[in-house]
N, C-alpha and C positions, 0 to 999 in steps of 0.2 A: 504493500500500500504506500502511496506517495503521501507522506505526512506533511510535506512542506506546502503543497498546493491544495486549494479548495477543490472539492468535487464540483465540476461545472454545473450550472443550472440551465436547463433547457428553456429557450425563449422562442417566440414567434420570429420568423425572419423579418428584418426591418421593412423590406419592400411590401411584404404581405400585411403586416400589422398597421402600417401607416395608412391603410385604407379600411380598417375595421376598428370596432370598439371592444373587441375581445381582449382578455387579459394578456399582457405582453409576456410576463414571466409565468412559466408553466410549473415551477416548483420541483421538489424532489419526489421520487417514489420511495418505497420502503427501503430498498437496497441502497439507494444513493444516500438516504438520510442516515442509515446505520453506519455506512462507510465514513461519511463526513463527521458524525458524532464520535467515531473512534479516534479522530485526530485530537480531541480534547485531552489536555494534560491533567484534568481534574484537580486543579490547584487547590491546596488547603486554604490559602489566603487569596481567594478568587477576586482579582481586580475587575473582572467583567461585571460582577454583581454591583460593585461600587459605581460603575458607569451606567447602571440601569435606574432611571428615575422611579420605577415602582419596585425595585429590589427583588426581582425574580430570582429564585434559586437556580441559577443557570447551570452550574456544574451538576446539580441534582437531576434536572430534567434531561440534560444532554446525555448523562450516564444512562438514564432509563431508555432513551431513544437508542443508544448504542446496543443495549441488551434486547431491543425489540419490545420493551414494555411501554407501548405507546399510550395506553389509557392512564397508567400511573404518571407518565410524563405530562399528560394534559392536566391532571389534577394538581401536580406540582406547580405548573404555570398558573393555573386558575386560582390557586391560593393567593396569588399576588396581583394578577391581571384579569380584568373583566373582558378584555378585547384582544386576545392573543392572535387571532387570524388577521385582525387589522394591523396590529403592531408588527407582525412578521412581514407585512407588505410595505408599510409607509414610514416606519421609524428610521431615523438616521443612524443606523447601527454603527456605521463607519466612524462616527465621532463619539459613540457611547460605549456599549458593551464590547463590540468588536474592536473599537479603538484602543481598548485597554487589555485585550487578549494577549497573554504571554506568548502563545504560539505565533503571534504576528511579529515577534521580534526577529525570528529567523523563518521567513516564509509568510504564507497567508494566515490571517487570523481565522479561527473557526467560524463558519457561516451560521452564527447564532440566530440571526433573523430568519434565514431560510429554514432552519430546524424548528423554530417556533411556529412558523407558518405551516410546515408539514404536520406538526403535532396537532395544531388546532384544526386543520383541514381533515386529518384522519379522524379526529374525535367527532367532527360534524358528520362526516360520511358514515360513521358507525353509531350515530345516535347517542353519543356520550355527552352528558350535561355536567356543569359544575355542581358541587355539593352545596345544598341550601341549609339554612339554620333549621334545627329541629323544632323550635318553637319561637314565637314572637314575644317581645318584652312589653308590648302595649304602648310604646312611645312612637308618636307620629312625626316624620320628618318630610319636608317638602324640598324637592330639587328642581331648580329652574334651568331648563335646557337639557336636551338629550344628546348632546355631543359627547366627546371623549371624557371631559371633566365630569359632567353630570352622570353619565352611565357608570363611570368608575366609582364615584362617591356613593351613588345609589346601590350599586352591587355590593360594595364593602359594608355599607350600613345594613343591608338586608341579611348578609351573612352573619352579622352580629345580632340579628333578631329584631331590628327596627321595622316598623311599617312605613314604607317609603312610597311616595307618589311623585313622579316626574311630570312637570308641566312643560309642554313643548309648543312653541308658537306656530310652527309649520304643520302641514297635514301629515307628514311622515316623521317618525323618530330617527335620530342619527346625527342631527346637526351637520357640521362641516363634513362628516363622513359621507353623507348622502348628497349635499348640495355642492360641496367644494372640490372633492377629489374625483377625477374621471373614472368611468367604468373600466377602462383598460389598465388602470392601476389598482382599483379597488371595486370589485363587482358588488353591486348593490344588493341584489336578491340573494345570491349564493353566500355572500360573506357578511355584509353589514346587517341585513335583516336577520340572519341566523344569530349573530352576536347579540342583537337586541333581544331576540327571543330567549337567549340564555340568561340575560339579565332579568327578564320577566319571569323566567322559571325559578329564580331565587325568591320570588314573591313581590317584585317591584311592579307597581301600577304605573301606566303611562297615559296621560291625557293630552291629546294633540289639539291644535287650533286654540290654544289658550295663550293669549299675549299678556304676560305679567306687566302691570302698569296700566293696562286698558281693560282686559277682561276682569282682572282681579289684582289687587295690590299685595305686596308682601305683608304690609300691616294687617290687611284683612285676613290673609291666610293664618297669621299668628293669633289675631284677636277674635276672629269669628269662626275659623275653620278647624281650630284645635291643633295646629301644627306647632310643636314645641321648639323646633329649630328649622332653619332654611339654609340651603346651599345654593348660591348663585353661580351657575356655570353657563351663562348665556352667550359666551363667545364675543367675538369682535367682528361684526358684520357691516360696519359703516365704512364704505370705501373712501380712499383718498384720491385726489386728482392733482394735476400739476399747476393749474391756474393759468394755463397759456391760452392764447386766442384759438378759437375753433373747437374747444372741448365740448361745446353745447350742440355741435352738429349731429345730425342723424348718422348712425353707423359708428358712433363712439360709445364704447361700453366700459364699465368697470369689469375687471376680471371676475369679481364676485357675481355680477349679473350674468355675464356670458356663461360662466360655468354652471350657475344655478339653472339657467334656462336649458342647458344641455343635460346636466346630470339628474336634476330632480324633476324637471318638466319634459325630459326626453325629446328635446328639440332635434336630436340627431336621428330619430326614428321616423320613418315614413308612416303616415296615418295619424300622427299626433297633431293636435291643434295648436301647437306651440312652436312653430318654426322660428328660426333666427337667421337674420341676414349675415352672411359671411363673405360672399364674393370670391374673387379669384386671387386677390392680394390682401394680406393682413399684416399689420404692424402690431407687435406686442411690446409695450414699454415696461421694462423691469427685468430683473434677473433672478428672482427667487423661485421656489418650487411652484408657486401659484402661476407665475409667468410661464414656466415650462408646461404646466398642465393646460393652460389656455392655448399656448402655441401648438402643442401636440393635438389638442382637440380641433383647432382650426385646420390643421394639416389633414386630419381625418375627414373633414368636411370639404376637402378638395382644394384648399387654398395654398398658394405660395406664401410662406410665413417668414417674416423677419423679426427677430428679437433685437430690440434697440436698447442697449444698456450703457450707462455713462462711465462705467469703470471697465477694467480689463477682465480677462477670464479668471485670473487668480482671485479676484474679489467677488466673483459670482456667488451669491449666497445659497443658490440651489444645491441640492445633493449632487455629488459627482455622478452617481448612477443616472439621475434624471437628465443631466446635461449630456451625458454619453448617449442615452437613448434618443434624446431630441436630435442630436447630430446625426445619428444613424438613420433617423427617419427623414432627414433632409431639411430640417429647420436651419435657416440662415442666421448666423449671429453677427450683428452689426455692433461690435464692441467699441468702447471709447467714443460713443456718439450719443447725442441727446436732442430730443425734439425742442424746437423753439416756438413752433406754431403748427397747428393743424390746418390744412388747406381745405376749403369748402367750395363746392360748386354752386351753380345758380339755383339748384333745387334745395339747397340747405344740407346736402349730404357731404360727408367727409370724402375727399378724393386724394389725400396724401398728407405728407408732413414735410415741413422745412426743418432740416436737421443740421446741427453743428458738430464738428469733431471736437473731441476732448483730449486732454493729456493729464497725467496724474501729477499733482503738486505735493505740498506738505501734508502730513497726516492730520486728520480731523480728530474730534473728541472720541470717535469710535476706534481710533488707531489705524484706520484705513487712509490711504493717501487720497486727498481731496481732488475731485475732478475739476479741471480748469478749462474754459473754452479756448479753442485755437482761433484767433482772429482771422476772418476772411475765408473760413473753411466750410461755409454753409452750402448745402445742396438739398435737392428735393427727392423724396421717395413717393411713388404712387401707392395708393392703398384704397380699397373699398371699405375696409373696416379697421378701426384702431381700438386696441384693448389696453386699458390702463391697469397695470398690475404693480401698484405702488404701496401696497400695504392697506391695512384696515384698522379701525379703532372701535371701541365698544359703543353701541347705541346708548344714549343717555336716558332712555325711557325709564328703565328700572330705577336708576339712582335718583332721577328727578321726582319719582313718585313714592319714594321710601323715606320716611322721617328718620333723621339721624345717621344716614349712610354717607360716609366721607369718600370723596373722590379726589384725584389729583388733577393737575392742569391738562392732562390728556384725556380726561373724563373716565379714566380707569378707576375701578373700585379699589380703595386702599385696604389691604388685608395682610395679616401676619403670614410670613413665609413658612413658618413652622407648622401652623395649624389652621390657617385660612380665616381666622377670626377677624371680623370687621369692627367698625366703631359702634355698630348696633348690636346689642346683646342678643345672642341666639342666632345671629345671621352670619353665615360664613360664605366665602367666595374663593374662586380659583380659576385657573386657565386664562384664556385670552381676555376675559372680562377684567382681569387684574393686571396682566402683563402686557396687553396688546397682542397682536398676532404672533403666535409662536407655533411649536410643533404639537402633534397629537400626543406624543408620549409625555411631554412636559405638562400638558393639560391633565393627563391621567395622573401624573405624580401629584399635582395640586389637588385633584379630587380625592385621591387616597389620603393625603395629609389632612384634608378637611374632614373626611369621615372619622378619622382618629380623633380630631379636635372636637367634633360634635359628640362623639361617644363619651369623651372625657367630661364635656360640659353637662350632658344630660345625666351621666352617672353620678355627678356631684350634686345634682339638684335635690 
């Protein structure tokens, strides 16, 4: 066995997958998973666990996979994670668990993410569910938002015996997992819906189409509905724009809207009443994972796609794997460039962008070199659609309708990093609603910490 190199993972060919919405990565089979798991050194002082925001017993489950004990491996993961099939697909393992893997010092790190995905998929295919609490303790907790933070917090509390109800604003549970991440990276029915059902199997109730702050307030939940604690995991769905001329034109989307229309409202499927204009040429402004998702979605809808990003490839915030897949699929990267203005035709539709070239100057407060415009370097790019992927911030609806809930200048809820406690007694928060847009696994870690904080709070009452 080659202990230095990972077992390769099967994928759709780039030319084939660029024209469909089926999952790109095909994952391991049983033999491949056991062979990859055998590469693990089973370290006593496991650094990989320290790199995992939800502290999964990684050596434990990998050892069980190596021995073919797949059900036991799933229960080991499920003790710490409510969404293993999701995390195995979208976590940035290269900077977390795999980034700390000792095997990676000489050779490739163990493919922890792909092994987690295999284990969760095997459990789903064999009807294995996570273990629920034997009885409830009679305490009621409300969770706002059914994204990764809310599902994690709800699942952990249910395992402790709490009666948990999730309130979701949209018509389907899953939050960013259903509206933000494309089908080719995260299948909605086969994976996300199944993970949500596993959380419900723990005893969690989910009420959809409930907009907290409009349908009902947090104060009403606590004062009239009998909830003793509330967790806010409402995410960050308010998009940011550049503030340049032409942004109000038809054919200009936030990445949030573009992806929601495609992922949740199925705009990419014929027969759905929610089509979306894409055209033959698309510009995506930004360089994060969401920008890659939007670009790869537009490519699958038949467009030539340019990613315009004002820094160099080294500074791209997207995962290396996502950039690699985007390049394989024919996405064009226009790096060290930035739009100055969007061009608008006589019908009020976007028809291109006036772009200026950039160079990197001195480092800014983030430590990255600041992009500086190159005088006289402006030029124009044609486009039928422009997608702005510049990040998101929390919607202020919840904070503005809740008495005594402190926010910062970015409208993020202020919460304790250790336990999620906010300025309002009994109210906890975590994920993007607190940090601004971040990763799925960091939101899950915040949900997990808040569940522990809520348990300690209610146990002391």
